[in-house]
C-alpha positions in Angstrom: 1.0 -11.9 10.8 -0.6 -9.0 9.0 -4.2 -7.9 9.6 -6.6 -7.2 6.7 -9.5 -5.1 7.8 -12.5 -4.6 5.5 -15.4 -3.0 7.4 -18.2 -0.8 6.2 -19.1 1.9 8.8 -22.9 2.6 9.2 -22.6 6.1 7.7 -20.8 5.0 4.6 -22.7 3.9 1.5 -23.0 0.1 1.1 -20.1 -1.3 -1.1 -17.6 1.2 0.2 -15.2 -0.1 2.9 -11.7 0.6 4.2 -9.3 -2.0 2.7 -6.3 -2.1 5.0 -3.4 -4.2 5.8 -1.7 -3.2 9.1 1.7 -4.0 10.5 1.3 -6.2 13.6 2.4 -4.7 16.9 6.1 -5.5 17.3 9.3 -3.9 18.5 10.5 -3.6 14.9 9.7 -0.2 13.7 9.6 0.2 9.9 9.0 2.9 7.3 5.3 2.1 7.0 2.6 1.0 9.3 0.6 -0.8 6.6 -1.3 -0.1 3.4 -4.6 1.4 2.4 -6.3 0.6 -0.9 -9.1 3.1 -1.5 -11.8 2.4 -4.0 -11.7 5.9 -5.6 -9.7 9.1 -5.6 -12.5 11.0 -3.8 -11.0 11.8 -0.4 -14.4 13.1 0.9 -15.8 9.6 0.4 -12.7 7.5 1.2 -11.3 9.2 4.3 -14.4 8.8 6.6 -14.4 5.0 6.0 -10.6 4.9 6.7 -10.9 6.9 9.9 -13.9 5.1 11.2 -12.1 1.8 10.8 -8.9 3.0 12.4 -10.5 4.9 15.3 -11.3 1.6 17.0 -7.9 0.1 16.4 -5.6 3.2 16.8 -7.7 5.8 18.7 -9.4 8.8 17.3 -7.7 10.1 14.1 -7.5 13.9 14.2 -5.4 14.9 11.2 -4.5 13.4 7.8 -1.9 14.6 5.3 -1.6 13.6 1.6 0.4 14.7 -1.4 -1.9 16.6 -3.8 -0.3 14.8 -6.8 -2.6 11.8 -6.5 -5.8 13.5 -5.4 -7.9 15.7 -7.6 -9.7 17.5 -4.7 -8.5 17.7 -1.1 -11.3 18.5 1.5 -10.1 20.6 4.4 -12.3 18.5 6.8 -14.1 15.2 6.7 -16.9 14.1 9.0 -16.3 10.8 10.9 -18.7 9.3 13.4 -18.6 11.5 16.4 -15.9 14.0 15.2 -14.3 15.8 12.4 -10.9 15.0 10.9 -8.7 17.8 9.5 -7.1 17.1 6.1 -3.9 18.8 4.9 -1.4 18.4 2.1 2.3 18.7 1.5 3.8 18.5 -1.9 7.1 17.3 -0.2 5.3 14.2 1.2 5.7 10.9 -0.7 2.8 10.9 -3.1 2.2 7.2 -2.4 1.7 7.7 1.3 -0.9 9.0 3.7 0.0 10.2 7.2 -2.5 9.8 10.0 -2.2 11.5 13.3 -3.9 10.8 16.6 -3.4 12.9 19.8 -3.5 9.8 22.0 -1.6 7.3 19.9 0.8 9.2 17.6 1.5 9.0 13.9 1.0 6.3 11.3 2.2 6.2 7.7 0.3 4.1 5.2 1.1 3.2 1.6 -1.7 4.3 -0.6 -2.4 1.8 -3.3 -4.0 3.4 -6.4 -7.7 2.4 -6.7 -7.2 1.1 -10.3 -4.5 -1.4 -9.1 -5.3 -5.0 -10.1 -6.2 -7.2 -7.0 -3.1 -9.4 -7.3 -0.8 -6.4 -7.3 -2.7 -4.8 -4.5 -2.4 -8.0 -2.4 1.4 -8.0 -3.0 1.7 -4.4 -2.0 -0.5 -4.7 1.1 1.6 -7.7 2.3 4.9 -5.9 1.7 3.8 -2.7 3.3 2.7 -4.5 6.5 6.1 -6.3 7.1 7.4 -5.4 10.5 10.8 -3.6 10.4 10.7 -3.0 6.6 13.1 -0.3 5.4 11.2 0.1 2.1 9.4 3.4 1.6 6.0 3.8 -0.1 7.7 5.1 -3.3 10.2 2.2 -3.3 7.4 -0.4 -2.9 5.4 1.2 -5.8 8.5 1.4 -8.0 9.3 -2.3 -7.3 5.8 -3.4 -8.1 5.8 -1.4 -11.3 9.2 -2.9 -12.3 8.5 -6.5 -11.5 4.8 -7.2 -10.7 3.1 -5.8 -13.7 5.0 -7.8 -16.3 4.3 -11.0 -14.4 0.6 -10.3 -14.3 0.4 -9.5 -18.0 2.4 -12.4 -19.5 1.3 -16.0 -19.1 3.5 -19.0 -18.3 3.9 -19.9 -21.9 5.2 -16.5 -22.8 7.8 -16.9 -20.0 8.9 -20.2 -21.4 9.2 -18.8 -25.0 11.1 -15.7 -24.0 13.3 -17.2 -21.3 15.8 -18.2 -24.0 17.4 -21.0 -22.0 19.6 -18.7 -19.9 21.3 -20.3 -17.0 19.7 -19.3 -13.8 21.4 -18.6 -10.5 19.7 -17.6 -7.2 20.6 -14.0 -8.2 18.9 -14.0 -11.7 20.1 -15.0 -15.2 23.8 -15.5 -15.6 25.8 -13.7 -18.2 26.2 -16.7 -20.4 26.2 -20.6 -20.5 28.0 -22.6 -17.9 31.5 -23.7 -18.7 32.0 -27.2 -20.1 32.4 -29.8 -17.4 30.7 -27.8 -14.8 28.5 -30.8 -13.9 25.2 -29.3 -14.7 
């Protein structure tokens, strides 16, 4: 079962909270340890809320790395209740991932869901990123959502009916053509 955490630390302005979905503790290591859905692209505002929430669950976060492709400004340090977190960047890091380090507990990799993502898509991504033992990377999850989820959210059921075209369906998707005569269907 995944855990959704939404708490507002005392030092963060009302209305801003860390939206997280974390992988449950299991023996199945995966590519990701969960997902984070920030409310903006302002790391100076978003990271303190994230760290304050995770400090109680994972131990004190000391360092964070991001890819600069998704963040307009990257502060070198952010204040968190009782300590300071150092922030760094690596252009080689997956742009859809944030890496958090704790001296006492190790490393965690979280999918970063863009702030402008619709709630239904964010919920799908948060669930997928928190699956124990998943081999999907942050980039693969975002690409899969872009390829499949967005079209489903935009079109209604009637559009699906009208454009489906009567193609024969198999568990693996549409078939190449109609079923042969006498196939019993």
